[in-house]
Every structure is written in C-alpha cells, then in structure tokens.
C-alpha positions as CSV (number, residue, x, y, z in Angstrom):
1,M,58.5,-106.7,-74.6
2,K,61.3,-108.4,-76.4
3,E,58.8,-110.0,-78.9
4,L,57.2,-106.6,-79.4
5,R,60.6,-104.9,-79.7
6,V,59.9,-102.3,-77.1
7,T,62.6,-100.8,-74.9
8,F,62.3,-99.7,-71.3
9,R,62.8,-96.1,-72.4
10,V,59.9,-96.3,-74.9
11,L,57.8,-98.0,-72.2
12,E,58.6,-95.3,-69.7
13,A,57.5,-92.6,-72.1
14,S,54.2,-94.5,-72.6
15,T,53.6,-95.0,-68.9
16,P,54.3,-91.6,-67.3
17,M,53.1,-92.9,-63.9
18,M,56.1,-95.3,-63.8
19,K,59.8,-94.6,-63.7
20,R,62.3,-96.7,-65.7
21,T,63.8,-98.1,-62.5
22,R,60.4,-99.4,-61.4
23,L,59.8,-100.9,-64.8
24,H,63.2,-102.7,-64.6
25,C,62.3,-104.1,-61.1
26,I,58.9,-105.5,-62.2
27,L,60.0,-106.6,-65.7
28,H,63.4,-108.0,-64.9
29,S,64.7,-110.6,-67.3
30,D,65.5,-112.9,-64.3
31,T,62.2,-113.9,-62.9
32,A,63.7,-114.5,-59.5
33,K,64.6,-110.8,-59.3
34,R,61.2,-109.4,-60.3
35,R,59.2,-107.4,-57.8
36,P,55.4,-107.8,-57.5
37,M,53.4,-105.6,-59.9
38,R,50.3,-103.7,-58.9
39,V,47.1,-104.0,-60.9
40,D,47.2,-100.4,-62.1
41,E,50.8,-101.0,-63.3
42,A,49.9,-104.1,-65.2
43,Q,47.0,-102.2,-66.9
44,A,49.3,-99.3,-67.8
45,I,52.0,-101.6,-69.2
46,C,49.4,-103.5,-71.3
47,A,47.9,-100.3,-72.6
48,A,51.4,-99.0,-73.5
49,L,52.2,-102.2,-75.3
50,G,48.8,-102.2,-77.1
51,I,47.7,-105.5,-75.7
52,T,45.0,-106.7,-73.4
53,Q,45.7,-108.3,-70.0
54,S,44.3,-111.5,-71.5
55,E,46.9,-111.4,-74.2
56,A,49.6,-110.7,-71.6
57,F,48.5,-113.7,-69.6
58,F,48.3,-116.1,-72.6
59,G,51.5,-114.8,-74.1
60,T,53.4,-115.4,-70.8
61,E,52.0,-118.9,-70.6
62,L,52.8,-119.7,-74.2
63,L,56.3,-118.2,-74.2
64,G,57.1,-120.2,-71.1
65,C,56.6,-123.5,-73.0
66,M,57.8,-122.6,-76.5
67,S,61.3,-122.8,-78.1
68,G,63.0,-119.8,-79.6
69,D,61.9,-120.7,-83.2
70,D,58.2,-120.8,-82.3
71,R,58.1,-117.6,-80.2
72,E,57.8,-115.2,-83.2
73,E,54.6,-117.0,-84.3
74,A,53.0,-117.1,-80.9
75,A,51.4,-113.7,-81.3
76,G,48.6,-115.1,-83.5
77,L,47.7,-117.9,-81.1
78,T,47.9,-115.4,-78.2
79,S,45.4,-113.1,-79.9
80,F,43.2,-116.1,-80.8
81,L,43.1,-117.3,-77.2
82,A,42.4,-113.8,-75.8
83,T,39.5,-113.4,-78.2
84,M,38.2,-116.9,-77.6
85,F,38.1,-116.5,-73.8
86,G,37.0,-112.8,-73.8
87,G,33.4,-112.9,-72.7
88,L,33.3,-116.7,-72.5
89,A,32.4,-116.8,-68.7
90,P,28.9,-115.1,-69.1
91,R,28.2,-117.2,-72.2
92,L,29.0,-120.4,-70.4
93,A,26.8,-119.3,-67.4
94,N,24.0,-118.6,-69.8
95,A,24.5,-122.0,-71.5
96,V,24.3,-123.8,-68.2
97,S,21.1,-121.9,-67.3
98,A,19.6,-122.9,-70.7
99,I,20.2,-126.6,-70.1
100,G,17.1,-127.9,-68.3
101,G,17.8,-129.5,-65.0
102,L,21.2,-127.9,-64.4
103,D,22.3,-124.9,-62.5
104,L,25.7,-123.3,-61.8
105,S,26.2,-125.4,-58.7
106,D,26.4,-128.5,-60.9
107,V,29.5,-127.2,-62.7
108,K,32.7,-128.5,-61.0
109,G,36.3,-127.6,-61.5
110,E,37.2,-131.2,-62.5
111,H,34.9,-130.9,-65.5
112,G,37.3,-128.4,-66.9
113,Q,39.7,-131.1,-68.2
114,Q,36.9,-132.9,-70.1
115,I,35.7,-129.6,-71.7
116,Q,39.3,-128.7,-72.5
117,Q,39.7,-132.0,-74.3
118,L,36.6,-131.4,-76.3
119,V,37.7,-127.9,-77.2
120,C,41.1,-129.2,-78.4
121,E,39.5,-132.0,-80.5
122,T,37.2,-129.5,-82.1
123,F,40.1,-127.0,-82.7
124,E,42.2,-129.8,-84.3
125,R,39.3,-130.8,-86.6
126,G,38.6,-127.3,-87.6
127,Y,42.2,-126.3,-88.3
128,A,42.9,-129.6,-90.1
129,D,40.0,-128.7,-92.4
130,L,41.5,-125.2,-92.8
131,A,44.9,-126.6,-93.6
132,E,43.4,-129.0,-96.2
133,R,41.6,-126.1,-97.9
134,K,44.8,-124.0,-97.8
135,G,46.7,-126.9,-99.4
136,L,44.1,-127.3,-102.1
137,R,44.2,-123.5,-102.8
138,L,48.0,-123.5,-103.0
139,R,48.1,-126.5,-105.3
140,K,45.5,-124.9,-107.6
141,R,47.5,-121.8,-107.7
142,E,50.7,-123.7,-108.6
143,A,48.8,-125.6,-111.3
144,D,47.5,-122.4,-112.7
145,G,51.2,-121.2,-112.9
146,L,50.9,-118.3,-110.4
C-alpha cells in the first residue's frame, strides 16, 4: 500500500465489505500484530489496489529482501514475474506430456532448483543483450547530439 500510495481510508472506500479497523488488523505495519486474512478479503484488496494476487505475492517476497532504494523500482519486476508465472503451470504440464517417455509423475520438487538456475541464466543472458543494445542506442543518440 505504501508503495502504491494508498491510504486505509481510500482502501476502505474501495472495499465496501471491509471496515477500516479490519483493514488495519490484517494489514498492520508490524507483521507480528497482523490477523489472518480470508481469501475473499485478499481478492477484494488486490482488486481495490488494481493488482493481481500474483503481483501481491511477488511484491511481498521482493520487498522483504530489498533495501529502501530499490523498492520503488520493484514494481516492474513484480509485474514481470506475475506475467511470467501466469498460466505457466498448464504450459509446463503440456511440455512434459509432449516429451516422449515422460509423464507428470516424473517431475519432482527437487528438479525446481535446476530449472530455476536455467531460467536465471537465460534471464541474465537476455537482459545483458538488452542492456548492450540500450547502451548502443544511447551512445548513438549522444553521438548524434540529441
């Protein structure tokens, strides 16, 4: 909420099923004082904030490990992650089915770390290429006097 600059009063107006005191209880700044949230409440809060539940999940995970300086820029990565993982489960299930000799029972939880490593390496290569092209474009713009 802080990153989106939304107050409890605005959130209460956007979620008529919830009172401000309930919002304070479940969204308390001190995590030890927070009360459990129901699924319908989480859905209503996400809708009021204009984010998906995936964005809320990834945003919470990211903000927990980032410093204050990086927090403002986390929204782009949060949106990227929510988009990347949205619909990924059925696509992976179809991919496993398409591989001859494999079925879903062959996929194990411990394989997740290896796949995560592959995804990170591919991400780094892809974004290193993007950064290089961006640098070339900026240098060209400077050389042209813009």
